[in-house]
N, C-alpha and C positions, 0 to 999 in steps of 0.2 A: 752443674751440667744437666742434671735430671730436670731441674726447674726450667731451663732454657729449652730442652727437648719437649717438655710438656707444653710449653707456650707455643712452640713451632707447630706441634701436632694439632693443637687446638686451633691455631690460625689457619692451618690447611683445611681442617674440617669445616670451619666457618666459611671460608672462601669457596670451597667446593659446593657447600650447601647453597650459598648465595648464587653461584654460577649455574647450578642445575635448575633452579626454580624459573628464571626467565626463559630458559630453553623450553620448558614444559608449557609456560604461558604462550610463547611464540607458536608452539605446535598447536595449542588449543585455538589460538587466534587464526592460524592458517586453516585448520579444519572448519572453524566457524565461517571464515571468508569463503572457502570453497562451497560450503553448504549454502550460504547466502547467494552466491553467484548462480547456483543451480535453481533457485526459487524465483518465481515470477514476482515482480514488484508492481505496485500501483504505477500508473502511467499518467503523467501530467500532460494536459492538452492545452494548446492555444486554440484560438478561434479557427485559424487556418487548418490545423490538424483535425479539429472537430468536423469541419465541413467535408473533409476527405475520408475520415475514419468512421464517423457516426452518422451524421445526416446533413445534407446540404439544404438547410432551411431557406437559404437565399434563392436558390433555383426553384425549390418546391415549397413555397410558404404555406400552402393549404394541405399538402399531402405529406404524411410522415413516411419516409422510406429509409430504413436502417441500412447502412452501407457495410457494416461489419460482417465477419464470417462466424463470430461467436457472440452469444449474448453479452451484455455489458451492464455494469453498475457504475453510475457516474456520481461522484461526490462533489457537490458544489460547496466550497468552503472558503474561509479566509484565515490568514496566518494568526490574527489576533483573537480568534474565536475559541474560547475555552472548550465548549462541547466538540468543536471540530478537531481540536488537539486530542481530546479524549478518545474519539472514535478512530483516529488515524492509525494507531497500532493494530487495532482490530481489523481494519481494512487491509493492512499489510499481511496479517496472518491469513485472512481469507484469500488474498491474491496467491499466496503460496499453496493453500489447501485446494483451491480450485484452479490451479495452474493447468493451462491447456483446455479448460472448459469454458471460462468466461474471461472477459477483460474487466479490470477495475480501473476506471479513469478518475482523475481528479482535476477539477477546474477551479482555479483561484478567482473568486468573483470580483476581487479588486483589480486583478490584472486583465480580466476578461469580462468587463461590465456588459458588453453587448450580448454575450451568451447568457448571463444572468438575467438580463431584461427579456430576452427572447423566450426564456422558460419561466418567466414570472417569479423568479426567486426573490422572496421577501424576507425569509429567515434562513439562517444557516445553522448547522448543516442541513442541506436538502439532498436527498438521494433519489436519483432517477434510475429505475430498473427498466432496461431496454432488452426485450426478448428479440430473437432473430426475426420472428414474424409476429405481427400484432402491434398494438399501441403500447408505448411506454407508460409506466406508472410512477408517480412521484410520492415520496414519503418525506415528511418533515421531522427534523430532530435527530439526535444521536440515539440509534437503536442498539440494544445489547446484542452481543454476538449470536446468541441462539435465535433471535428474531431475524437477524440478517441472513443467517444460514437457511432458515425456514423460507424466507422470501426468495432467496437465490434458488433454492430447490424447487419451490412451487411456481414462481413467476418466470424465472429465467430458464431453468433446466426442465421444468414440467415433470418432476419425478413423482 
């Protein structure tokens, strides 16, 4: 009888331990989801969205007129590009860090070849830094986070 009681108690402890862990994981996931929902993410743009949110180069082919209300960093990328994949998490982090101060847009050069051609994109990733006033500046290649932050602060936010 003692042996059966010990087995039953052991089974109850194991089951309760197993049941408690998923609840805590779910709570952690819920907290993480809420945290993620509150942070800005990078914004994927189509050509039509670019023309209304960034610049309408079709109407003004010779004049750059930024249409946004905050500075922007535009990442020209492709899904197959290794350096593009490497820089993507950093851009997501920066979107959260600079939430409310800048936009971070992403343009897939394979889905939007006309935009890539309009900006002379020959290698990816290419990053276009667009201040609210003044001319945009292009940078080629995957930059480390500290260089991106420096460029954002100096070129876009003029700190």
